[in-house]
C-alpha positions in Angstrom: -35.5 -5.8 -48.9 -35.5 -9.5 -49.3 -32.1 -9.6 -47.7 -33.4 -7.7 -44.7 -36.4 -10.0 -44.2 -34.1 -13.1 -44.6 -31.7 -11.7 -42.0 -34.5 -11.0 -39.6 -35.9 -14.5 -40.1 -32.5 -16.1 -39.5 -31.9 -14.1 -36.4 -35.3 -15.1 -35.1 -34.6 -18.8 -35.8 -31.1 -18.6 -34.3 -32.5 -16.9 -31.1 -35.0 -19.8 -30.5 -32.4 -22.5 -31.3 -30.0 -21.2 -28.6 -32.8 -20.5 -26.0 -32.7 -22.8 -23.0 -35.5 -25.3 -22.5 -37.2 -24.7 -19.2 -38.0 -28.4 -18.8 -34.4 -29.5 -19.2 -33.0 -31.2 -16.1 -30.2 -29.4 -14.5 -27.2 -31.6 -13.7 -25.4 -30.6 -10.5 -21.8 -31.7 -10.0 -21.2 -33.5 -6.7 -19.7 -31.3 -4.0 -16.1 -32.1 -3.4 -14.9 -32.1 0.1 -11.5 -30.3 0.4 -9.4 -31.2 3.3 -6.5 -28.8 4.0 -3.0 -30.2 3.9 -1.9 -31.4 7.3 0.6 -29.0 8.9 3.8 -30.6 10.2 3.5 -31.5 13.9 5.5 -29.7 16.5 9.0 -30.9 17.1 9.7 -33.0 20.2 13.4 -32.1 20.4 14.5 -29.8 23.2 15.8 -26.4 22.2 18.1 -24.6 24.6 16.7 -21.2 23.6 13.9 -20.3 21.1 14.2 -16.5 21.2 17.4 -14.5 21.2 17.8 -10.8 21.8 20.9 -9.3 20.1 20.3 -5.9 21.9 21.9 -3.0 20.0 23.8 -4.0 16.9 25.8 -1.9 14.3 24.3 -1.3 10.9 26.0 -3.3 8.1 27.9 -5.7 10.5 26.4 -9.2 10.4 25.6 -10.9 13.7 25.1 -14.6 14.3 23.4 -16.6 17.0 23.6 -20.4 17.2 20.3 -22.0 18.3 21.2 -25.4 19.8 19.0 -28.4 20.5 19.3 -31.8 22.2 17.6 -34.8 20.6 15.4 -36.0 23.4 13.5 -38.5 21.2 14.3 -42.2 20.9 14.9 -41.8 17.2 17.6 -40.3 15.1 16.6 -36.7 14.0 17.6 -35.1 10.7 17.2 -31.4 9.9 15.7 -31.4 6.3 15.0 -27.7 5.7 15.8 -24.4 7.3 13.8 -21.4 6.0 14.7 -17.9 7.1 11.7 -15.5 7.0 13.6 -12.9 4.9 16.5 -12.4 2.6 18.4 -10.4 5.3 18.9 -13.7 7.2 21.1 -16.6 6.3 21.2 -20.0 8.1 23.6 -22.8 8.5 22.7 -26.0 10.4 23.8 -29.5 11.4 23.5 -31.6 8.2 24.3 -35.0 9.7 21.7 -37.1 11.6 21.5 -36.3 15.3 21.3 -39.5 17.4 19.3 -39.6 20.7 21.0 -37.6 23.4 23.3 -35.7 20.9 23.2 -32.0 20.1 22.6 -30.2 16.9 22.4 -26.5 15.9 20.9 -23.9 13.6 23.0 -20.8 13.2 21.1 -17.7 12.0 23.1 -14.8 10.6 21.4 -11.4 10.3 22.8 -8.6 8.2 21.0 -5.3 9.0 20.7 -2.9 6.1 18.6 -0.2 7.9 18.4 1.3 11.3 15.6 0.5 13.7 14.1 -2.4 15.7 13.8 -5.8 14.1 12.4 -9.3 14.9 13.0 -12.2 12.5 12.3 -15.9 12.5 13.7 -19.1 11.1 11.5 -22.2 10.5 13.2 -25.5 10.9 11.8 -28.7 9.4 13.1 -31.9 11.0 12.4 -35.6 10.3 11.6 -37.3 13.6 10.7 -40.9 13.4 9.8 -40.7 9.7 7.5 -37.7 10.2 8.2 -34.1 9.2 8.0 -31.7 12.2 8.5 -28.0 12.4 9.9 -25.5 14.9 10.2 -21.7 14.6 12.9 -19.9 16.4 13.4 -16.1 16.4 15.7 -13.3 17.2 15.3 -9.6 17.7 17.3 -6.4 18.4 17.8 -2.8 17.4 20.1 -1.7 14.6 22.1 1.4 15.3 23.4 3.5 12.5 26.8 4.6 13.8 27.8 6.2 10.5 25.1 8.9 11.0 26.5 9.8 14.5 30.1 9.8 13.0 28.9 12.2 10.3 27.5 14.5 12.9 30.8 14.5 14.9 32.7 15.3 11.7 30.4 18.2 11.0 30.9 19.6 14.5 34.7 19.5 14.1 34.6 21.3 10.8 
C-alpha cells in the first residue's frame, strides 16, 4: 500500500514538473523568405526547327532527327547538357564551342518499343555569354507495329 501511495505521489509531482507555465514567453523563430532558384533564361540562338514530325515509323527501328541551330549571338556558345525526357530517346550534340555565325546541332534518336502516337522532348542547356540558358525541342509521330500485320498475313495464307 505504501508503494502505491508513493507511486501516485511521484506521478503527481512528475505531472506538475512537466506542465507548461502559462506565463512563459513564447519565442517565435523569424520567418525565412524563400526565393525559388532562378530558371535558366531562354536561349538567344536561332534554331532552324523546334518541332519535328516523323509521321509513321516502324516499331523497333530507331529514327533520328538532327535539330540544327545558328549562333546569332556575339559570343561563343557551348552546349553544356542535353537531357532527353525519357529513356527511349538518346541524344548526341556538338561538343565544341560554336562561334558567332557558326552552326551546331543536337541529334535526337528515338527507339519505339510500343505502337501508338508519341511526342517526346529534349532539353538543351547552353552557356551563352557566361549564363546558362535552356531550350526545349520536340518530336512526334506514330509507331506502326508491322509485325502484327505480317502475323495476320501469315495466318491468312495458312
